[in-house]
matplotlib code that plots the C-alpha trace (Angstrom):
import matplotlib.pyplot as plt

x = [8.8, 7.5, 8.8, 6.4, 7.6, 7.7, 5.1, 3.1, -0.7, -1.9, -5.6, -7.4, -4.5, -3.3, 0.5, 2.4, 5.0, 6.4, 5.8, 8.3, 8.2, 9.2, 13.0, 12.7, 14.5, 17.4, 17.6, 20.6, 23.3, 21.9, 23.5, 20.8, 19.8, 16.9, 18.7, 21.5, 19.2, 19.6, 15.8, 14.5, 11.3, 13.2, 14.1, 11.3, 10.7, 8.2, 4.6, 2.4, 0.1, -1.0, -4.4, -5.5, -9.1, -11.7, -11.2, -7.4, -4.5, -4.7, -1.7, -2.2, 0.4, 3.7, 6.6, 10.2, 10.9, 8.3, 10.6, 12.4, 9.1, 7.4, 10.5, 10.7, 7.1, 7.3, 4.4, 4.2, 1.0, -1.0, -4.5, -5.0, -3.3, -5.2, -3.7, -4.1, -2.4, 0.2, 3.2, 6.6, 7.0, 3.6, 3.9, 7.4, 7.9, 5.2, 7.7, 8.3, 4.9, 6.3, 7.0, 3.5, 2.0, 4.0, 2.5, -1.0, -0.5, -2.0, -2.3, -2.9, -6.0, -5.1, -7.7, -7.1, -8.3, -7.7, -4.6, -2.9, -3.6, -2.2, 1.0, 1.4, 1.0, 3.6, 6.1, 5.9, 5.1, 7.1, 4.4, 1.8, 3.6, 1.5, 4.6, 6.7, 10.4, 12.5, 14.9, 12.9, 9.5, 7.0, 4.3, 1.0, -1.8, -5.5, -7.0, -10.2, -11.3, -12.5, -13.7, -15.4, -18.2, -17.9, -17.0, -16.6, -13.1, -11.8, -14.9, -14.8, -16.8, -14.3, -15.3, -13.0, -12.3, -11.6, -8.6, -6.5, -2.7, -1.7, -3.2, -3.7, -6.9, -6.0, -7.8, -7.9, -10.0, -12.2, -12.2, -14.9, -14.0, -10.4, -9.6, -6.4, -5.6, -2.0, -0.6, -3.1, -3.3, -7.0, -10.0, -13.3, -16.4, -18.1, -15.2, -15.3, -18.9, -17.5, -15.1, -17.5, -17.4, -13.8, -11.8, -8.6, -7.7, -4.4, -3.4, -0.6, 1.8, 5.0, 6.8, 6.3, 6.1, 3.5, 3.9, 2.2, 1.0, 1.0, -0.4, 1.9, 1.8, -0.4, -2.8, -2.9, -3.8, -6.6, -8.0, -7.6, -9.6, -12.4, -12.7, -12.6, -11.4, -10.6, -7.1, -5.2, -1.9, 0.2, 2.3, 4.4, 7.1, 10.1, 13.3, 11.8, 9.9, 11.8, 9.7, 10.8, 10.7, 7.4, 5.6, 6.2, 4.2, 1.1, -2.3, -4.0, -5.3, -2.7, 0.4, 3.2, 3.1, 6.3, 7.5, 6.3, 3.5, 0.4, -3.1, -6.4, -8.9, -12.4, -15.9, -15.4]
y = [33.6, 30.1, 28.2, 26.0, 22.4, 21.5, 18.8, 17.9, 18.1, 15.0, 16.0, 14.6, 12.5, 9.0, 9.0, 5.9, 5.4, 2.3, 0.3, -2.6, -6.2, -7.8, -7.4, -3.9, -2.6, -2.5, -6.0, -6.8, -8.6, -8.0, -6.0, -6.5, -3.5, -2.5, -2.8, -0.6, 1.8, 5.5, 6.0, 7.1, 5.3, 2.0, 2.6, 1.0, 0.6, -1.9, -1.4, 0.9, 4.0, 6.9, 8.6, 12.1, 11.4, 14.0, 13.2, 12.6, 10.7, 6.9, 4.7, 1.4, -1.2, -0.5, -1.7, -2.2, 1.1, 3.1, 5.6, 6.6, 6.7, 9.1, 11.3, 11.4, 12.5, 14.8, 13.1, 14.2, 12.7, 9.5, 9.1, 5.4, 2.3, -0.1, -3.5, -5.6, -8.7, -9.9, -10.6, -9.2, -6.7, -5.1, -5.2, -5.2, -1.4, -1.0, 0.1, 3.2, 4.6, 5.4, 9.1, 9.3, 8.2, 11.0, 13.5, 12.2, 12.1, 8.6, 5.3, 4.9, 2.8, -0.2, -1.7, -5.3, -8.8, -11.3, -12.9, -9.6, -8.7, -12.1, -11.5, -8.1, -9.3, -12.0, -10.0, -6.9, -8.6, -5.9, -3.4, -5.3, -6.2, -5.2, -3.4, -2.0, -2.6, 0.5, 1.9, 2.4, 3.5, 1.2, 1.8, 2.5, 0.7, 0.0, -2.7, -2.3, -5.6, -5.6, -8.2, -7.9, -5.6, -1.9, 0.5, 4.2, 5.6, 9.2, 10.5, 7.9, 4.8, 2.0, -1.2, -4.2, -6.3, -10.0, -11.1, -14.3, -14.1, -17.7, -19.7, -16.6, -14.6, -10.9, -7.6, -4.8, -1.7, 0.7, 4.4, 6.2, 5.7, 4.5, 0.8, -0.6, -4.2, -5.2, -8.7, -10.8, -13.3, -14.1, -11.8, -13.6, -12.9, -11.2, -8.8, -8.0, -6.8, -4.2, -2.8, -1.1, 2.6, 3.2, 6.2, 4.5, 0.9, 0.2, -3.4, -5.9, -6.7, -8.5, -9.4, -10.4, -14.1, -16.0, -16.3, -18.5, -15.5, -12.4, -11.3, -11.2, -8.2, -10.1, -11.1, -7.6, -6.2, -8.7, -7.6, -4.0, -4.6, -6.4, -3.8, -0.9, 1.8, 5.2, 4.7, 1.6, 2.0, -1.1, -1.7, -4.2, -4.7, -6.9, -6.0, -7.8, -4.6, -1.8, 1.4, 2.9, -0.3, -1.7, 1.7, 1.9, -1.3, -0.5, 0.2, 3.6, 4.0, 1.7, 3.0, 1.9, 3.7, 4.7, 5.8, 9.3, 9.4, 11.2, 10.9, 12.6, 10.7, 10.9, 9.9, 10.2]
z = [15.7, 15.1, 12.1, 10.3, 9.7, 6.0, 6.2, 3.2, 3.2, 1.4, 1.4, -1.6, -2.8, -2.9, -2.7, -3.8, -1.0, -2.6, -5.7, -5.4, -4.6, -1.3, -1.9, -3.5, -6.6, -6.8, -5.3, -3.1, -5.0, -8.5, -11.3, -14.0, -16.2, -14.1, -10.8, -12.2, -14.1, -13.8, -14.2, -10.8, -11.5, -11.4, -7.8, -5.9, -2.1, -0.8, -1.8, 0.2, -0.3, 1.8, 1.4, 2.4, 3.3, 4.4, 8.1, 8.1, 6.7, 6.2, 5.7, 3.9, 5.1, 7.0, 4.9, 6.1, 4.2, 6.0, 7.8, 4.6, 2.7, 5.1, 5.3, 1.5, 1.1, 4.2, 6.0, 9.6, 10.8, 10.2, 11.7, 11.1, 9.5, 7.3, 6.4, 3.3, 4.8, 7.2, 5.0, 6.1, 3.2, 4.1, 7.9, 9.4, 9.4, 12.1, 14.7, 12.7, 13.7, 17.2, 16.4, 14.8, 18.1, 19.8, 17.3, 18.0, 21.7, 21.9, 20.1, 16.4, 15.4, 13.3, 11.0, 10.0, 9.8, 12.6, 11.0, 10.7, 14.3, 15.4, 13.4, 14.9, 18.4, 17.9, 15.9, 18.1, 21.4, 23.3, 22.4, 24.3, 27.6, 30.6, 32.0, 29.2, 29.6, 30.4, 27.8, 24.7, 23.3, 21.7, 19.1, 20.7, 18.9, 19.2, 17.0, 15.0, 13.4, 9.8, 7.4, 4.0, 5.2, 4.2, 7.1, 7.7, 8.5, 8.4, 6.6, 3.9, 3.2, 2.6, 0.8, 1.5, -1.6, -1.1, -3.2, -3.4, -3.1, -4.0, -1.1, 1.1, 1.5, 1.4, 1.1, -1.4, -0.8, -2.6, -1.6, -3.6, -7.2, -6.6, -5.9, -4.5, -5.3, -4.4, -3.9, -5.8, -8.6, -8.5, -8.1, -7.2, -9.2, -6.2, -6.0, -9.7, -9.1, -6.7, -9.2, -11.6, -12.4, -11.2, -12.1, -11.0, -10.5, -8.7, -9.5, -8.7, -11.6, -10.4, -13.6, -17.3, -16.7, -14.6, -10.9, -8.2, -6.1, -8.2, -11.5, -14.5, -16.9, -19.3, -16.5, -15.1, -18.6, -18.9, -15.5, -16.5, -19.7, -17.8, -15.1, -17.5, -15.2, -16.7, -15.6, -14.4, -12.4, -12.0, -8.9, -6.9, -9.6, -9.5, -11.4, -14.4, -15.2, -16.8, -16.4, -19.7, -21.8, -20.4, -20.4, -24.1, -24.7, -22.6, -24.0, -23.6, -20.0, -18.4, -16.7, -14.4, -11.1, -9.4, -5.9, -5.1, -7.7, -6.4, -7.9, -7.0, -5.0, -6.5, -5.5, -1.7]

ax = plt.figure().add_subplot(projection="3d")
ax.plot(x, y, z, "-o")
ax.set_aspect("equal")
plt.show()
């Protein structure tokens, strides 16, 4: 008798695989109150989400924690990967998609801008050798170039959102009535125009004080007020953010996300 594997069906959901900054929380070598907290919502892997779209499962970014994130959420299949930008904490878990390629029986399509593809080809050069070296598998990938024009993927119209991350150009994305804007400290006016009528805004919020490449809590709250989404979920926290303490100060409609949180996708 066949035994069904206990994989999760993420259809219709956005699952927060990780909500932490580049070093994660707890941070190595730190014994601050948040890093030693017994609140599970203060344990944060690197920031990424997974979406159950009408045509399959979409992974946004491949963090260095990807393997443990997918195992924790019981994800057994990914149909495409979409990248916000090329920084290490959003990219360097890419090798962990190898078993997902086995499950697909072929390469995984990777949707990204040119800078991201270039970083992948340099960091994972062994995956692109004309004659793979014996002794180990490699991730099988096929690139699909994107920019700021909307495109269709897995039964969903995806709208790229140009953001600034310090001196870097990065992307957020709108999926129906849900927008995902990680790693940013500046939203151009033309992007604000694409954020109207949201049910959910997912927004960067590194810490309580200002930073050169991320929104502070005060700045995130100002963006949330301007966008006016029904629900704003903050992400990409450092150990400066205590889930319990900061949650108690937030206005109605604004929440701190946490690893493992799942929300419904709407407007697809």
